[in-house]
N, C-alpha and C positions, 0 to 999 in steps of 0.2 A: 490432466492430459495422460492418455494411456499409450505407453511405449512398449511394443512387443520386441523382446530380444530373442533372436534365433541363435541359440548356442551351438556353434559348429564344432565344439570339442567332443570327442568320444566320452569324455568324463562328465559326470553331472556337475552342476555349478559349484558345489562346495569343494570339489577336487580340481577345479580348472583355474589355472593362472589367469586366463583371459577373463573369466567370469568374475574374478575378484575386482577387476577394474570396473565392471558393470555394477557390482554390488557396492563398490565405493561411491559411484555416481548416484546410486539409489539413495544413499545416505545424504549426499550433498545437495540433491535436487528433490526436496520433498514435494515440490509442486507437480512432479511427474510420477506416475505409477509404472514401475518396471515389471513386466511379466516375462520372466525368463523361461523359455521353452527349450528343453534339452533335445532338440530335433535330431542331432547326430547320434546321441546315445541311444535314442529310442527308434532309430530308423527302421530296424527290422519289425518292430511292432507296428509302426505306421504302414509298412507294406502289407502286413497281414490283417490288421484290424481297421476296417473302414471307419468305425466309430471314433477311434483314437485319432485317425488322420483328419476326420471332419472337425474334431474338437480343435486341433491346431489351426486349421483353416479358418474356423470361426473366430479364434483369438486374433488372427492376423486381420481378418475383415473388420473386426470391431475396434482395432487399434487406430490411434491417430498418426503413429509413425513406427517405422521398423528400424532396428539396429541389427545388422549382421555382426555377431561377435564370434571370432574364431582364432585359434592359433594357426600358424603356418605349418602345413604338412607337405613337405616336398614341393615347395614353390607355389602352393595353392591351398585350397581348403582341404580338409580331410576327406577320405573316400566316403565316409559316412555322410558328411554334409553334402558332398557331390551327389550322392544317391538321393538325398532329400530334394535337391534342386531338380533332379531328373523326374522324380515322382510328381512334382508340381506340373511339369510339362505333359507327362504321360496321362495324368488324370484331368488335364485341361483346367487346372485351378488358378490360372493366371488372373482371373477377375478379382480374386481375393487380394492381390497385390497392386492392382491397377491404380495409378495416381497417388499411391502412398508415398509420403516423404521417407527417404531411406538414407542411412549412413552405415559406415562399417568401422568397427574397432577391432584391431588385431594385435597379437603379441608374437614376438619372434626375436631372433638375434640379428634381425635386419639382413638376413641372407635372402636376396631376391624377393623381398616383400613387395616390390613394385609390380611384379606379375600378378600376385594374388589380389592386390588392390585394384588393378586394372580389370581383372577377371570378374570380381564381384560388382564393379560398376557396370560392366557390360551385361552381366546377368540381370542386374536390377533394371537397367534400361530396356532390355529385351522383354521384361515383365511389365513394362509400362510405368515403372516407378519414377519418382522425382528424386534423383540421387543428389544428396547434399555434398558429401565429402567423405574421405576415409582417414582414419587416425591410426598410424602405425607406431605402437609402443614397444620399447625394449621389454624383455621379460620382467625386469625388476624396476622399471621406471617408477612404479608406485611407491617405492621407498624414498624417492627424491621429492622434496617439497616443491621445487620449481616444476617438475614434471607433473605433479598432481594438479598444480594450478593450471598448467597448459591443458591437461585432460579435461578439467572442469570447464575451462573456457570453450573448448571444442564442443562439449556437450550442451552448454548453455546456448551457443550459437545454433546448434542443431534444433534445440527446443524453440528458439525464436523463428527459425526457418519453418518449423511445423505450424506454429501459431499463425504466422503471416500467410500461410498457404501459398508460398512463393512459386511462381512458374519458373522452371529452369529447363533450358533446351538440352536435349540429350547430346552427349559427345559421341555416341555409338551409332553407326549406321546399321540398319537391319541386315542380317545375312540373306543373301539371295543365292539359292542353290537349285539349279535345274539339272538333275542328274541325267547323264546319258547312259544308255545301255551299252556296257562294254562287251564287245565280242572279241575275246582273246582266245578263241578256240584253236588257232594255229599257234601251238606252243613252240618256243625256241628250242633248238637242240642244246643239250647240256654241254657246257664248255669242258675243256680237258681238265682232268683232276689236278689239283694243286697241293693236296695234302692239308688244305685248310678247311676247317669245319664251319658250317653255317647253320644258324637256327632262325626260324621265322616264328615270332611270337605274335599271336593274333587273339582277338576276342570275337571273331566273326560268328554270326548266327546264320541260320538258313536263309533269312530274308535279306542278309547283307550281300546282295548279288555282286555288286561291283568289287567290294572288298574281297570276296571269295575268288573272283576272277583274277584280281591282281596278285593275290598270294599264290594261287595255282600257277600263274605265269612264272613267278619268281622261283617257285619250287622246281619247275621244269628247267629253268635256267641254271640252277645249281645242281640239279640231278641228285645223285645219291649222297652228295655232301650235305644236303639240307635236311634238318629235322624240323618238324612243325609242332609247336606247343600252342594249343588253344586254351586260353585261360578259363574258358567256360567248361572245359572238360576235366580240369583237375580240381581236387578238393581244396578249397580255400575257406576256412571257417569264419574269417572276418578280417576287418581292416586293422591297421596299427592302432593300439590302445593308448599310446603315449605313456606307457608304464615305465620305460627306461630300464627294464630288466636286462636288456641286451648290452647296456653300457659297460659292464665289467668284462665280459668275455664273448660278446656277440651271441649269447644264448637268448633265443626268443621264447616267450611264454607259449607260443603256438607249436614249438618244435615237438615232433612226434604225434601231434594231434591233427595235423592236416598235411597236405602234400607240397605246400609252397616251397619250403626250404630244400626238400629232397629234389624236387624238379629243378629248382634254381641251380643247385650245386652239381647235379648230374648232367643236365642237358643245356643249361644256359652258360654257366661259368666256363666250361671247356671250349666253347665256340670262339672262333677267330672273327667271325662275321655275324652280326646280330641285326635282324630286320624286325622293326616294330610295325605292326599293321593294325590299324583301328579306324573306326568311324567317328565322326564328330557328333557329340551329344552336348547341346548348348554351346559353350565356348571352349570345350576341351574334348579329350577322348571320353570314353565311358567311365562310369564309376568303377567298373571291373578293372579297367586299366589303371585307374587312380589307386585302387586297392593294391595292384601289383607294385606300383612305385612306392607306396607307403610302407608296404611290408618289407621292401628291400632295405629299410632302415635298420634291419638287424646288423648291417655292416656299419651302422652309425655314419660318421663323416669321412670314411676312408673310400678312395676311388676304386670300386670293385670291378669297373669295366675298363681299366687302364689298358691302352694299347689295342683295343678292339676296334674293328671297322663297324660303323653303325649306319643303317639306312632306315628311313621312315616312309611308310606307305599309308596314305590317308584317303578315306572316302568321305567327301563332304566339302564345304566351302572354304578350304584351307587357304587359298590365295587371298582371301579377305581377312585373314586372322593374323595380323602382325604380332600381336601379343603372344600367341601360341608359338609362332615360329621362333621368336627370340627366347622364349622360355626353354624350348627344346635345345636350342643352340647352347644356351647358358648351362643347362643341366649336363650335357655331354662334354662340354669343355671342362667343367669342374671334375667330371668323372675321368678326365684325361683319355677319353676315347676320341676316335676320329669320325666325326659326323660327315659322311660322304655326300648325302643328298636327301632331300625330302620330295616325294612324288605324290601327287593327288589326282583324283579324277575330276577336279574342278575346271573342266574345259568343255567347250561346246562340241568338240569332236574327239574321236578316239586316238588319232595319230600322236598328239603330244603326250598322251598317257603312255602309249606303247614306247615312244622314244625315251621317255623318262625312266621307264622300267628297264629297258635294255641298257641304257647308260648306267643306271644304278648297279645292275648286276655286274657289268663289265668293269666298272671302276672299283667296286668293292673287292672283286677277285684280284685285280691288278695291285691295288694298294695293300691288300693283305699279304701278297707275295713280297712286297717291298717293306713291310712292317712300317708303313708311313703313318705319321700323325702330324696334322697341321699345327703350326704354332698357335698358342693361345692368344686370344684377343683380351681386351679389357674384361670381358665377361668371365673368362676362366681365371685370369690373374686376380681380379678383385674378389671373386668367390673364394679362391684359395686363401687369400689374406684374411677374409672374415672368419673362415673356419680356423685358420692357424692361430689367430689372436684369441679366439674364443676358447679353443682347446688348451692353449698354453695358460690361459687365465681362468675365467669363471667356470668353464666346462671341463677342466682337468678332472674333476670329479662331478658327475658320476661316470663320465666317458673315459674310463681308465684305459680301455683297449685302444681307443683313438689316440690318446696321449702317447702310449708306447709305440704305436705305429708311426706317428709323426716324428717322434724322437729318433727312431731307428732309421727312417727313410730320408731324413734331412728335411722334413717338412717345416721345421721351425727355422726358416731361412730369413731371420730378421736382419734388416740392413745394419744394425749396430754391431753385428758380428763380422762384418767385412772390414777387418782392421786395416788392410792395405789402402782401400779407398778413403777411409776416415783419416788416416795419417796423411796421405797425399793432398786431400782436400784441405786439411788443416794448414799444411805448409803453404799452399797456394793462397789461402785466405789471409795468411800473415803477409805474404809478399804483396798482395794488392793494397795493403795499407800504405805502401811506399808509392807516392804519386807517379814517379817515373816508371816504376815497374808496372803499376796499374795501367798506365797508358800503353806500354809495350805489349802487355798481355791482351788487353781488350781490343786493340787496333791491329795488331800484327800476328799474334800467336794463337789466339783462341780457336779460330776456324781451322787453321792447319793442324792444331793440336787435336781437334776432334776427328779429323780424317786420317792422320798419319798412321794410327794402328791398323786402319782398314787398308790403306795403300800397301802396307807391308804384306798383307795376305794376298792381295791381287798380284803384286810383283813376284811373290814366291810361286804363285800358280803359273804365272807367265813364264818364269824361268824353267819350271818343270816341263811346260809344253815345248819349249825350245830345245 
Protein backbone atom coordinates (compact mmCIF):
# COMPACT_ATOMS: atom_id res chain seq x y z
CA UNK A 1 0.00 0.00 0.00
CA UNK A 2 1.43 3.36 -1.03
CA UNK A 3 0.85 6.24 1.38
CA UNK A 4 1.91 9.72 0.32
CA UNK A 5 2.84 11.97 3.25
CA UNK A 6 2.67 15.71 2.55
CA UNK A 7 5.13 17.28 4.98
CA UNK A 8 3.80 20.71 5.96
CA UNK A 9 6.83 21.66 8.04
CA UNK A 10 9.32 24.15 6.57
CA UNK A 11 11.96 21.70 7.78
CA UNK A 12 12.93 18.57 5.89
CA UNK A 13 11.71 15.35 7.46
CA UNK A 14 14.89 14.61 9.45
CA UNK A 15 14.58 17.95 11.30
CA UNK A 16 10.82 17.91 11.81
CA UNK A 17 9.17 16.81 15.06
CA UNK A 18 6.00 15.92 13.16
CA UNK A 19 7.79 13.81 10.58
CA UNK A 20 9.38 11.70 13.32
CA UNK A 21 5.84 10.52 14.12
CA UNK A 22 5.45 9.48 10.49
CA UNK A 23 8.88 7.86 10.40
CA UNK A 24 7.93 5.93 13.53
CA UNK A 25 4.78 4.68 11.79
CA UNK A 26 6.86 3.73 8.78
CA UNK A 27 8.80 1.34 11.04
CA UNK A 28 5.70 -0.03 12.76
CA UNK A 29 3.65 -0.57 9.60
CA UNK A 30 5.87 -2.40 7.09
CA UNK A 31 2.83 -3.33 5.02
CA UNK A 32 2.62 0.32 3.93
CA UNK A 33 5.18 2.28 1.96
CA UNK A 34 5.43 5.87 3.19
CA UNK A 35 6.64 8.41 0.64
CA UNK A 36 7.35 11.65 2.52
CA UNK A 37 7.28 14.73 0.28
CA UNK A 38 8.70 17.94 1.78
CA UNK A 39 6.16 20.13 -0.03
CA UNK A 40 6.40 23.08 2.41
CA UNK A 41 10.18 23.14 2.43
CA UNK A 42 10.35 23.06 -1.40
CA UNK A 43 7.34 25.25 -2.17
CA UNK A 44 9.44 27.96 -3.85
CA UNK A 45 10.90 25.36 -6.16
CA UNK A 46 7.46 23.94 -6.88
CA UNK A 47 6.31 27.42 -7.92
CA UNK A 48 9.21 27.91 -10.30
CA UNK A 49 9.90 24.39 -11.59
CA UNK A 50 6.95 22.79 -13.43
CA UNK A 51 8.82 19.47 -13.58
CA UNK A 52 9.26 19.29 -9.80
CA UNK A 53 5.62 20.22 -9.28
CA UNK A 54 4.44 17.55 -11.69
CA UNK A 55 6.59 14.99 -9.90
CA UNK A 56 4.77 15.72 -6.65
CA UNK A 57 1.38 15.53 -8.36
CA UNK A 58 2.33 12.18 -9.91
CA UNK A 59 3.29 10.80 -6.49
CA UNK A 60 -0.07 11.92 -5.13
CA UNK A 61 -1.97 10.45 -8.09
CA UNK A 62 -0.21 7.10 -7.78
CA UNK A 63 -0.74 6.77 -4.03
CA UNK A 64 -3.45 4.76 -2.30
CA UNK A 65 -3.90 7.30 0.47
CA UNK A 66 -2.70 10.72 1.64
CA UNK A 67 -1.56 11.89 5.07
CA UNK A 68 -1.26 15.61 5.71
CA UNK A 69 1.51 15.87 8.30
CA UNK A 70 2.23 19.27 9.81
CA UNK A 71 3.08 21.23 12.95
CA UNK A 72 0.72 24.00 13.98
CA UNK A 73 1.85 27.44 12.89
CA UNK A 74 -0.36 30.18 14.30
CA UNK A 75 -3.57 28.16 14.57
CA UNK A 76 -3.19 26.61 11.11
CA UNK A 77 -0.70 25.08 8.72
CA UNK A 78 2.51 26.95 7.93
CA UNK A 79 2.44 29.67 5.26
CA UNK A 80 4.58 27.39 3.10
CA UNK A 81 2.04 24.57 3.30
CA UNK A 82 -0.73 27.10 2.71
CA UNK A 83 1.01 28.22 -0.48
CA UNK A 84 1.24 24.60 -1.66
CA UNK A 85 -2.51 24.20 -1.19
CA UNK A 86 -3.07 27.39 -3.18
CA UNK A 87 -0.85 26.12 -5.99
CA UNK A 88 -3.04 23.04 -6.33
CA UNK A 89 -6.08 25.26 -6.95
CA UNK A 90 -4.26 27.74 -9.18
CA UNK A 91 -2.93 24.95 -11.42
CA UNK A 92 -6.21 23.05 -11.36
CA UNK A 93 -4.54 19.92 -9.97
CA UNK A 94 -7.57 18.80 -7.95
CA UNK A 95 -7.98 15.57 -10.00
CA UNK A 96 -4.75 14.22 -8.45
CA UNK A 97 -6.49 14.29 -5.04
CA UNK A 98 -10.00 13.29 -6.05
CA UNK A 99 -11.48 10.32 -4.12
CA UNK A 100 -8.18 9.67 -2.30
CA UNK A 101 -8.54 8.55 1.32
CA UNK A 102 -6.98 11.22 3.51
CA UNK A 103 -5.96 11.69 7.13
CA UNK A 104 -4.01 14.29 9.09
CA UNK A 105 -1.35 13.94 11.77
CA UNK A 106 -0.24 17.11 13.50
CA UNK A 107 1.91 18.11 16.46
CA UNK A 108 1.57 21.10 18.78
CA UNK A 109 1.11 22.13 22.41
CA UNK A 110 -2.64 21.82 21.73
CA UNK A 111 -3.12 25.57 21.46
CA UNK A 112 -6.11 25.94 19.12
CA UNK A 113 -5.29 22.74 17.24
CA UNK A 114 -9.03 22.32 16.61
CA UNK A 115 -9.01 25.08 13.98
CA UNK A 116 -6.12 23.56 12.06
CA UNK A 117 -7.74 20.12 12.06
CA UNK A 118 -11.05 21.57 10.86
CA UNK A 119 -9.24 23.55 8.17
CA UNK A 120 -7.41 20.55 6.74
CA UNK A 121 -10.64 18.53 6.69
CA UNK A 122 -12.40 21.33 4.82
CA UNK A 123 -9.55 21.63 2.31
CA UNK A 124 -9.49 17.85 1.80
CA UNK A 125 -13.22 17.66 1.21
CA UNK A 126 -13.08 20.65 -1.15
CA UNK A 127 -10.51 18.64 -3.14
CA UNK A 128 -12.95 15.73 -3.31
CA UNK A 129 -11.00 13.52 -0.91
CA UNK A 130 -12.49 10.98 1.51
CA UNK A 131 -11.36 12.34 4.84
CA UNK A 132 -10.91 9.66 7.51
CA UNK A 133 -9.90 11.56 10.64
CA UNK A 134 -7.23 13.79 12.20
CA UNK A 135 -4.76 12.92 14.96
CA UNK A 136 -3.48 15.75 17.16
CA UNK A 137 -0.36 14.79 19.09
CA UNK A 138 1.53 16.71 21.73
CA UNK A 139 5.05 17.56 20.64
CA UNK A 140 6.65 14.80 22.69
CA UNK A 141 3.87 12.24 22.92
CA UNK A 142 6.13 9.87 21.03
CA UNK A 143 8.17 9.49 24.22
CA UNK A 144 5.17 7.91 25.95
CA UNK A 145 4.41 4.21 25.34
CA UNK A 146 0.64 4.65 25.68
CA UNK A 147 0.66 7.52 23.20
CA UNK A 148 2.74 5.47 20.76
CA UNK A 149 0.13 2.70 20.97
CA UNK A 150 -2.64 5.20 20.36
CA UNK A 151 -0.83 6.66 17.34
CA UNK A 152 -0.27 3.21 15.88
CA UNK A 153 -3.94 2.32 16.39
CA UNK A 154 -4.97 5.47 14.54
CA UNK A 155 -2.66 4.67 11.64
CA UNK A 156 -3.82 1.04 11.41
CA UNK A 157 -7.43 2.18 11.36
CA UNK A 158 -6.56 4.56 8.53
CA UNK A 159 -4.88 1.76 6.56
CA UNK A 160 -8.01 -0.38 7.02
CA UNK A 161 -10.06 2.56 5.78
CA UNK A 162 -7.85 2.77 2.68
CA UNK A 163 -8.05 -0.99 2.03
CA UNK A 164 -11.81 -1.11 2.35
CA UNK A 165 -12.31 1.85 0.04
CA UNK A 166 -14.94 3.12 2.43
CA UNK A 167 -17.35 5.77 1.25
CA UNK A 168 -17.62 8.60 3.76
CA UNK A 169 -20.01 11.56 3.41
CA UNK A 170 -18.31 14.96 3.57
CA UNK A 171 -18.94 17.15 6.60
CA UNK A 172 -18.19 20.29 4.62
CA UNK A 173 -20.62 22.17 2.40
CA UNK A 174 -19.08 23.65 -0.75
CA UNK A 175 -18.55 27.39 -0.56
CA UNK A 176 -20.92 29.43 -2.70
CA UNK A 177 -19.73 32.92 -3.57
CA UNK A 178 -21.38 35.17 -6.12
CA UNK A 179 -19.49 38.42 -5.74
CA UNK A 180 -21.30 41.68 -6.30
CA UNK A 181 -19.58 44.67 -7.82
CA UNK A 182 -19.07 47.11 -4.99
CA UNK A 183 -19.65 50.72 -5.99
CA UNK A 184 -18.17 52.67 -3.11
CA UNK A 185 -17.28 55.73 -5.15
CA UNK A 186 -19.06 58.09 -2.74
CA UNK A 187 -16.49 58.13 0.01
CA UNK A 188 -17.42 59.13 3.57
CA UNK A 189 -16.12 62.34 5.04
CA UNK A 190 -13.26 61.72 7.40
CA UNK A 191 -14.31 61.95 11.03
CA UNK A 192 -12.83 64.48 13.40
CA UNK A 193 -9.25 63.84 14.53
CA UNK A 194 -8.93 61.91 17.77
CA UNK A 195 -5.17 61.65 18.14
CA UNK A 196 -5.49 57.91 17.56
CA UNK A 197 -3.54 56.26 14.74
CA UNK A 198 -4.96 53.70 12.35
CA UNK A 199 -3.26 51.28 10.00
CA UNK A 200 -4.90 49.21 7.27
CA UNK A 201 -2.94 46.05 6.44
CA UNK A 202 -3.93 44.48 3.15
CA UNK A 203 -2.65 42.01 0.56
CA UNK A 204 -4.80 43.40 -2.25
CA UNK A 205 -3.86 43.00 -5.90
CA UNK A 206 -5.10 44.87 -8.96
CA UNK A 207 -7.73 42.20 -9.62
CA UNK A 208 -9.10 42.31 -6.04
CA UNK A 209 -11.63 44.99 -6.93
CA UNK A 210 -13.99 44.57 -3.98
CA UNK A 211 -11.19 44.40 -1.46
CA UNK A 212 -9.60 47.50 -2.93
CA UNK A 213 -12.94 49.32 -2.79
CA UNK A 214 -13.49 48.43 0.86
CA UNK A 215 -9.99 49.46 1.96
CA UNK A 216 -10.27 52.74 0.01
CA UNK A 217 -13.59 53.44 1.73
CA UNK A 218 -12.05 52.89 5.18
CA UNK A 219 -9.00 54.95 4.29
CA UNK A 220 -11.35 57.84 3.52
CA UNK A 221 -13.25 57.27 6.76
CA UNK A 222 -10.07 57.56 8.83
CA UNK A 223 -8.51 60.30 6.70
CA UNK A 224 -4.96 61.36 7.51
CA UNK A 225 -4.96 59.13 10.58
CA UNK A 226 -4.74 55.99 8.45
CA UNK A 227 -1.61 54.40 7.06
CA UNK A 228 -1.95 51.59 4.49
CA UNK A 229 0.50 48.68 4.44
CA UNK A 230 0.23 46.36 1.44
CA UNK A 231 1.98 43.10 2.25
CA UNK A 232 2.67 42.58 -1.45
CA UNK A 233 4.63 45.84 -1.60
CA UNK A 234 7.08 45.18 1.19
CA UNK A 235 10.05 42.84 1.03
CA UNK A 236 9.34 39.60 2.94
CA UNK A 237 11.94 36.97 2.13
CA UNK A 238 10.03 33.97 3.43
CA UNK A 239 7.84 32.41 6.07
CA UNK A 240 8.71 31.41 9.61
CA UNK A 241 11.29 28.61 9.59
CA UNK A 242 10.48 27.22 13.03
CA UNK A 243 14.13 27.67 14.01
CA UNK A 244 13.28 29.21 17.45
CA UNK A 245 16.19 31.63 17.11
CA UNK A 246 13.81 34.29 18.47
CA UNK A 247 13.24 32.43 21.74
CA UNK A 248 16.07 34.06 23.68
CA UNK A 249 15.54 37.75 22.93
CA UNK A 250 12.98 38.07 20.09
CA UNK A 251 15.74 38.26 17.47
CA UNK A 252 14.60 36.77 14.14
CA UNK A 253 16.99 35.22 11.62
CA UNK A 254 15.40 37.45 8.97
CA UNK A 255 16.19 40.68 10.88
CA UNK A 256 18.07 43.09 8.61
CA UNK A 257 17.51 40.85 5.59
CA UNK A 258 13.98 41.96 4.70
CA UNK A 259 11.46 44.64 5.67
CA UNK A 260 9.03 42.63 7.78
CA UNK A 261 10.21 43.61 11.24
CA UNK A 262 11.01 47.23 10.42
CA UNK A 263 7.53 47.75 8.92
CA UNK A 264 5.89 45.95 11.84
CA UNK A 265 7.65 48.03 14.46
CA UNK A 266 7.50 51.38 12.68
CA UNK A 267 4.02 51.31 11.14
CA UNK A 268 1.93 48.61 12.83
CA UNK A 269 2.98 48.51 16.49
CA UNK A 270 2.41 52.28 17.08
CA UNK A 271 -1.17 52.13 15.73
CA UNK A 272 -4.14 52.27 18.09
CA UNK A 273 -6.50 50.83 15.46
CA UNK A 274 -5.56 47.99 13.11
CA UNK A 275 -7.65 46.83 10.17
CA UNK A 276 -6.80 43.55 8.48
CA UNK A 277 -8.08 43.32 4.91
CA UNK A 278 -7.83 40.20 2.78
CA UNK A 279 -9.53 37.90 0.29
CA UNK A 280 -10.50 34.29 0.91
CA UNK A 281 -8.17 31.70 -0.62
CA UNK A 282 -9.50 28.17 -0.02
CA UNK A 283 -10.63 28.26 3.66
CA UNK A 284 -8.41 31.07 4.96
CA UNK A 285 -6.78 34.28 3.82
CA UNK A 286 -3.93 34.14 1.33
CA UNK A 287 -0.58 32.50 1.97
CA UNK A 288 0.86 36.03 2.00
CA UNK A 289 -1.36 36.85 4.97
CA UNK A 290 -0.42 33.55 6.63
CA UNK A 291 3.21 34.52 6.16
CA UNK A 292 2.47 37.78 7.99
CA UNK A 293 0.92 35.92 10.93
CA UNK A 294 3.71 33.33 11.07
CA UNK A 295 6.51 35.87 10.97
CA UNK A 296 4.95 37.76 13.89
CA UNK A 297 6.11 34.83 16.00
CA UNK A 298 9.35 36.76 16.60
CA UNK A 299 7.35 37.99 19.63
CA UNK A 300 6.84 34.35 20.62
CA UNK A 301 3.81 33.90 22.94
CA UNK A 302 3.59 37.46 24.26
CA UNK A 303 0.52 39.58 23.36
CA UNK A 304 2.02 42.18 21.02
CA UNK A 305 -1.37 43.73 20.08
CA UNK A 306 -2.59 44.30 23.63
CA UNK A 307 -5.12 47.11 23.97
CA UNK A 308 -5.50 47.75 20.23
CA UNK A 309 -8.81 48.03 18.40
CA UNK A 310 -8.99 45.53 15.55
CA UNK A 311 -11.30 45.34 12.55
CA UNK A 312 -11.33 42.72 9.82
CA UNK A 313 -12.46 43.26 6.24
CA UNK A 314 -12.89 40.22 3.99
CA UNK A 315 -13.72 39.70 0.34
CA UNK A 316 -15.16 36.22 -0.13
CA UNK A 317 -17.72 33.77 1.30
CA UNK A 318 -16.89 34.63 4.90
CA UNK A 319 -20.40 34.23 6.31
CA UNK A 320 -20.19 30.51 5.40
CA UNK A 321 -16.88 30.03 7.26
CA UNK A 322 -17.56 29.51 10.95
CA UNK A 323 -14.15 27.96 11.55
CA UNK A 324 -12.33 31.05 10.28
CA UNK A 325 -14.57 33.39 12.30
CA UNK A 326 -13.84 31.53 15.54
CA UNK A 327 -10.13 31.27 14.73
CA UNK A 328 -9.87 35.04 14.34
CA UNK A 329 -11.82 35.72 17.51
CA UNK A 330 -9.59 33.30 19.42
CA UNK A 331 -6.40 34.83 18.04
CA UNK A 332 -7.26 38.40 19.02
CA UNK A 333 -8.59 37.45 22.44
CA UNK A 334 -5.27 35.76 23.24
CA UNK A 335 -3.53 38.86 21.88
CA UNK A 336 -5.59 40.90 24.41
CA UNK A 337 -6.80 43.12 21.61
CA UNK A 338 -10.39 44.25 21.13
CA UNK A 339 -11.91 42.69 18.02
CA UNK A 340 -14.55 45.28 17.06
CA UNK A 341 -16.17 43.60 14.05
CA UNK A 342 -15.66 41.54 10.90
CA UNK A 343 -17.12 42.84 7.64
CA UNK A 344 -17.34 40.96 4.34
CA UNK A 345 -18.77 41.47 0.85
CA UNK A 346 -20.64 38.15 1.13
CA UNK A 347 -24.04 39.75 0.47
CA UNK A 348 -26.30 39.91 -2.60
CA UNK A 349 -26.49 43.72 -2.39
CA UNK A 350 -24.21 46.64 -1.55
CA UNK A 351 -26.03 48.27 1.39
CA UNK A 352 -25.14 45.69 4.10
CA UNK A 353 -21.48 46.02 3.13
CA UNK A 354 -21.62 49.82 3.33
CA UNK A 355 -23.43 49.67 6.66
CA UNK A 356 -20.84 47.24 8.00
CA UNK A 357 -17.93 49.46 6.94
CA UNK A 358 -19.52 52.61 8.39
CA UNK A 359 -20.26 50.85 11.65
CA UNK A 360 -16.75 49.41 11.83
CA UNK A 361 -15.06 52.78 11.36
CA UNK A 362 -17.35 54.59 13.82
CA UNK A 363 -17.03 51.96 16.54
CA UNK A 364 -13.27 51.61 16.19
CA UNK A 365 -12.77 55.33 16.67
CA UNK A 366 -15.19 55.52 19.60
CA UNK A 367 -13.76 52.48 21.38
CA UNK A 368 -10.18 53.66 20.80
CA UNK A 369 -11.02 56.94 22.55
CA UNK A 370 -12.42 54.94 25.48
CA UNK A 371 -9.47 52.50 25.51
CA UNK A 372 -12.14 49.79 25.69
CA UNK A 373 -11.44 46.07 25.58
CA UNK A 374 -14.20 43.48 25.82
CA UNK A 375 -13.80 40.83 28.54
CA UNK A 376 -12.25 37.59 27.40
CA UNK A 377 -14.42 34.56 26.76
CA UNK A 378 -13.38 30.94 27.14
CA UNK A 379 -11.34 31.33 23.96
CA UNK A 380 -8.97 33.90 25.39
CA UNK A 381 -8.89 32.56 28.94
CA UNK A 382 -8.20 28.98 27.87
CA UNK A 383 -5.58 30.12 25.36
CA UNK A 384 -3.79 32.12 28.05
CA UNK A 385 -3.73 29.13 30.38
CA UNK A 386 -2.28 26.82 27.71
CA UNK A 387 0.53 29.31 27.07
CA UNK A 388 1.02 30.06 30.78
CA UNK A 389 1.46 26.41 31.73
CA UNK A 390 3.68 25.61 28.75
CA UNK A 391 5.98 28.60 29.31
CA UNK A 392 6.23 27.93 33.04
CA UNK A 393 7.02 24.30 32.29
CA UNK A 394 8.43 22.64 29.19
CA UNK A 395 8.82 25.80 27.09
CA UNK A 396 10.62 27.87 29.74
CA UNK A 397 13.59 27.06 27.57
CA UNK A 398 14.04 27.91 24.71
CA UNK A 399 11.45 30.70 25.15
CA UNK A 400 13.50 32.64 27.70
CA UNK A 401 12.05 36.03 26.77
CA UNK A 402 8.50 34.67 27.07
CA UNK A 403 9.26 33.41 30.56
CA UNK A 404 10.66 36.76 31.68
CA UNK A 405 7.65 38.60 30.24
CA UNK A 406 5.11 36.33 31.96
CA UNK A 407 6.99 36.55 35.24
CA UNK A 408 7.16 40.36 35.14
CA UNK A 409 3.59 40.96 33.94
CA UNK A 410 1.88 38.55 36.35
CA UNK A 411 1.10 36.07 33.61
CA UNK A 412 1.83 33.14 35.90
CA UNK A 413 -1.52 33.58 37.66
CA UNK A 414 -1.88 30.03 38.93
CA UNK A 415 -4.85 29.39 41.26
CA UNK A 416 -2.62 27.78 43.90
CA UNK A 417 -1.11 31.23 44.53
CA UNK A 418 -4.44 32.70 45.69
CA UNK A 419 -3.84 31.91 49.36
CA UNK A 420 -6.91 33.74 50.65
CA UNK A 421 -9.35 31.66 48.58
CA UNK A 422 -7.51 28.46 49.40
CA UNK A 423 -7.64 29.20 53.14
CA UNK A 424 -11.34 30.17 53.14
CA UNK A 425 -12.31 27.17 51.00
CA UNK A 426 -10.42 24.90 53.38
CA UNK A 427 -12.29 26.28 56.38
CA UNK A 428 -15.65 25.85 54.64
CA UNK A 429 -14.84 22.28 53.60
CA UNK A 430 -14.07 21.43 57.22
CA UNK A 431 -17.34 23.00 58.39
CA UNK A 432 -19.39 20.96 55.91
CA UNK A 433 -18.23 17.78 57.61
CA UNK A 434 -20.54 18.70 60.50
CA UNK A 435 -24.07 17.57 59.49
CA UNK A 436 -25.91 20.54 61.02
CA UNK A 437 -23.49 23.04 59.53
CA UNK A 438 -23.68 21.34 56.14
CA UNK A 439 -27.48 21.58 56.20
CA UNK A 440 -27.35 25.24 57.23
CA UNK A 441 -24.80 26.15 54.54
CA UNK A 442 -26.36 24.32 51.60
CA UNK A 443 -30.00 25.14 52.32
CA UNK A 444 -29.82 28.68 53.74
CA UNK A 445 -26.44 30.34 53.29
CA UNK A 446 -24.91 29.32 49.97
CA UNK A 447 -27.02 31.36 47.53
CA UNK A 448 -27.01 34.50 49.66
CA UNK A 449 -23.29 34.03 50.25
CA UNK A 450 -22.72 34.08 46.49
CA UNK A 451 -24.64 37.33 45.97
CA UNK A 452 -23.77 39.30 49.14
CA UNK A 453 -20.44 40.68 47.83
CA UNK A 454 -22.24 41.90 44.70
CA UNK A 455 -25.08 43.46 46.70
CA UNK A 456 -22.54 45.57 48.59
CA UNK A 457 -21.26 47.07 45.33
CA UNK A 458 -24.78 47.82 44.09
CA UNK A 459 -25.76 49.39 47.42
CA UNK A 460 -22.60 51.53 47.50
CA UNK A 461 -23.38 52.83 44.03
CA UNK A 462 -26.99 53.53 45.01
CA UNK A 463 -25.82 55.48 48.05
CA UNK A 464 -23.51 57.58 45.89
CA UNK A 465 -26.40 58.42 43.53
CA UNK A 466 -28.55 59.57 46.45
